[in-house]
FINU-334016 format. One record per residue (C-alpha): residue in three letters; z, x, y. Coordinates in steps of 0.1 Angstrom, whole numbers, plus 5000, padded with zeros to 4 digits. Last residue first. Example, Ala and Ser with C-alpha at 12.3 -4.5 7.8 and 13.67 -1.06 7.14 Angstrom:
<domis>
  sedren    up  east  north
     SER  5071  5137   4989
     ALA  5078  5123   4955
</domis>
This chain:
<domis>
  sedren    up  east  north
     UNK  4293  1697   2096
     UNK  4276  1723   2089
     UNK  4242  1718   2087
     UNK  4212  1731   2068
     UNK  4176  1730   2062
     UNK  4173  1763   2086
     UNK  4189  1785   2054
     UNK  4167  1771   2030
     UNK  4138  1772   2054
     UNK  4146  1810   2065
     UNK  4123  1829   2037
     UNK  4089  1805   2040
     UNK  4069  1811   2012
     UNK  4080  1779   1994
     UNK  4083  1762   2027
     UNK  4048  1764   2020
     UNK  4040  1754   1987
     UNK  4066  1724   1993
     UNK  4041  1713   2022
     UNK  4013  1715   2007
     UNK  4024  1696   1973
     UNK  4044  1671   1996
     UNK  4005  1659   2011
     UNK  3997  1681   2043
     UNK  3970  1674   2064
     UNK  3937  1678   2075
     UNK  3916  1676   2043
     UNK  3916  1710   2033
     UNK  3930  1708   1998
     UNK  3956  1733   2004
     UNK  3965  1729   2039
     UNK  3993  1754   2048
     UNK  3984  1785   2065
     UNK  3950  1767   2081
     UNK  3970  1740   2087
     UNK  3995  1757   2104
     UNK  3973  1773   2126
     UNK  3952  1743   2138
     UNK  3977  1724   2143
     UNK  3988  1754   2167
     UNK  3958  1758   2180
     UNK  3960  1720   2190
     UNK  3990  1720   2203
     UNK  3979  1750   2224
     UNK  3947  1731   2242
     UNK  3974  1702   2248
     UNK  3994  1726   2268
     UNK  4028  1728   2264
     UNK  4047  1705   2289
     UNK  4064  1680   2267
     UNK  4089  1701   2261
     UNK  4123  1705   2240
     UNK  4103  1737   2225
     UNK  4111  1717   2189
     UNK  4106  1683   2192
     UNK  4071  1688   2208
     UNK  4063  1711   2184
     UNK  4077  1685   2155
     UNK  4059  1654   2173
     UNK  4027  1673   2170
     UNK  4027  1683   2139
     UNK  4038  1647   2127
     UNK  3999  1636   2149
     UNK  3987  1665   2130
     UNK  3994  1650   2097
     UNK  4022  1655   2074
     UNK  4019  1634   2047
     UNK  4034  1599   2025
     UNK  4025  1576   2058
     UNK  4060  1575   2075
     UNK  4045  1577   2109
     UNK  4070  1608   2115
     UNK  4066  1627   2080
     UNK  4094  1654   2091
     UNK  4122  1642   2079
     UNK  4105  1632   2049
     UNK  4094  1663   2041
     UNK  4123  1679   2046
     UNK  4140  1656   2023
     UNK  4121  1664   1990
     UNK  4122  1706   2002
     UNK  4161  1701   2003
     UNK  4162  1685   1967
     UNK  4138  1712   1951
     UNK  4151  1743   1974
     UNK  4187  1734   1961
     UNK  4215  1723   1979
     UNK  4247  1749   1986
     UNK  4243  1757   2018
     UNK  4248  1719   2027
     UNK  4222  1695   2042
     UNK  4212  1676   2009
     UNK  4253  1674   2003
     UNK  4263  1661   2039
     UNK  4235  1637   2036
     UNK  4241  1626   2002
     UNK  4278  1617   2013
     UNK  4269  1597   2043
     UNK  4249  1577   2018
     UNK  4273  1577   1997
     UNK  4302  1567   2018
     UNK  4279  1537   2036
     UNK  4257  1543   2060
     UNK  4236  1516   2078
     UNK  4200  1513   2087
     UNK  4196  1483   2064
     UNK  4175  1503   2037
     UNK  4204  1527   2032
     UNK  4210  1557   2055
     UNK  4201  1594   2045
     UNK  4162  1593   2060
     UNK  4166  1571   2091
     UNK  4196  1593   2096
     UNK  4172  1625   2096
     UNK  4150  1609   2115
     UNK  4168  1605   2143
     UNK  4190  1637   2146
     UNK  4154  1657   2142
     UNK  4162  1675   2175
     UNK  4196  1684   2163
     UNK  4223  1687   2186
     UNK  4243  1660   2186
     UNK  4239  1667   2147
     UNK  4267  1690   2146
     UNK  4287  1674   2176
     UNK  4290  1641   2146
     UNK  4275  1612   2176
     UNK  4243  1610   2151
     UNK  4267  1592   2126
     UNK  4277  1567   2149
     UNK  4244  1554   2162
     UNK  4233  1555   2129
     UNK  4259  1528   2121
     UNK  4285  1535   2101
     UNK  4298  1511   2069
     UNK  4330  1505   2056
     UNK  4338  1486   2027
     UNK  4358  1509   2005
     UNK  4370  1520   2043
     UNK  4384  1482   2048
     UNK  4382  1480   2086
     UNK  4404  1477   2113
     UNK  4398  1508   2129
     UNK  4362  1516   2132
     UNK  4349  1540   2108
     UNK  4342  1576   2121
     UNK  4372  1594   2112
     UNK  4370  1578   2079
     UNK  4335  1597   2077
     UNK  4346  1626   2085
     UNK  4378  1624   2063
     UNK  4360  1615   2030
     UNK  4334  1646   2037
</domis>
């Protein structure tokens, strides 16, 4: 990972003090094809939107095969909470659907049905949004979650 980080660093910058931009990190082939690359970078970058080596290593660790469910689920929730209101609400689910299908051409009625289905299945307290606990419970029953929330750098 250190070598990969150094390869992204600008020439002439001391690697100990190097910080990568989101654009640099998103240029990695493993992230270029990910429809959530901007959110992944936002969640794992520092407050200033840049990546120190520690931020970069944390991202690689969480998205690795070895990361435990409890760690992955925490970060997955943050990635999918697009409006950052600490819930995955109808707008977040709609955004997820559009990104996964790479299309804005899905009929609005189909999206509403899909959102309703997701909430019917996962919204334990029936407040029309998924809390972290709702999301964690739903993903714990999804056999492919650990495999799908990983990136091989």
